[in-house]
N, C-alpha and C positions, 0 to 999 in steps of 0.2 A: 613517422605515421603511425606505427603500433601502436609508439609509448603515448598520441594521441587520442587516440583510442582506448587505451587504459583507460589510461584522462578518465575521457568521457562516460564508460561503462561502470568506474569507484564514482564518477560526481549519483551517478540515479542508482547505485544501488545503497548510496547514502541517501540521497534525496527518498527512496520508496520506504526505507528502514525507518526512516523521523516520517515518513507520514505517516508510516503503521502506528508509529507510540504517539506520535498526536492522537489518534483514531481511535484509539486503546482507550485513552487519557478519556474522551468526551462523548463515546457512542455508548458506552457499555457500563456499567454498577458495576461499583467496586471489588462483588463479588462472585462479576465474572469477566471484570478486564483481562488478568493474568491465566483465566482460562482457554479465553479467547487466543483459534492457532494465528500466528498471522497467515495463511493462505484464508482462514476467512475472512478477518480484517480485511486483504487485500482486496477482495472479490468482492466485500461493500464497498469501498475505494474506485473501484473501476466500476462499480455497476453503476452509484452515484454520478463519473466522469459525463457514463452516456446516456444518463439522465433515464437508469432504471433502463434501459431498450434491451433484453436480453437476445432480441435476433443481431446488433453494432457489439455486444458484448466479444459475443460470438464469432 
């Protein structure tokens, strides 16, 4: 069972990394794209998912 959990966690990790890189490519001007922190980009993704509702994000 533990190996299934690790596999799922690995898939999720890879999906999150891919989402961050995709967002980095389309959401930022080139000069800032590589300077943006992963946490900042992930925050944007989460906020958009919840329709910019800070209450739902929290």
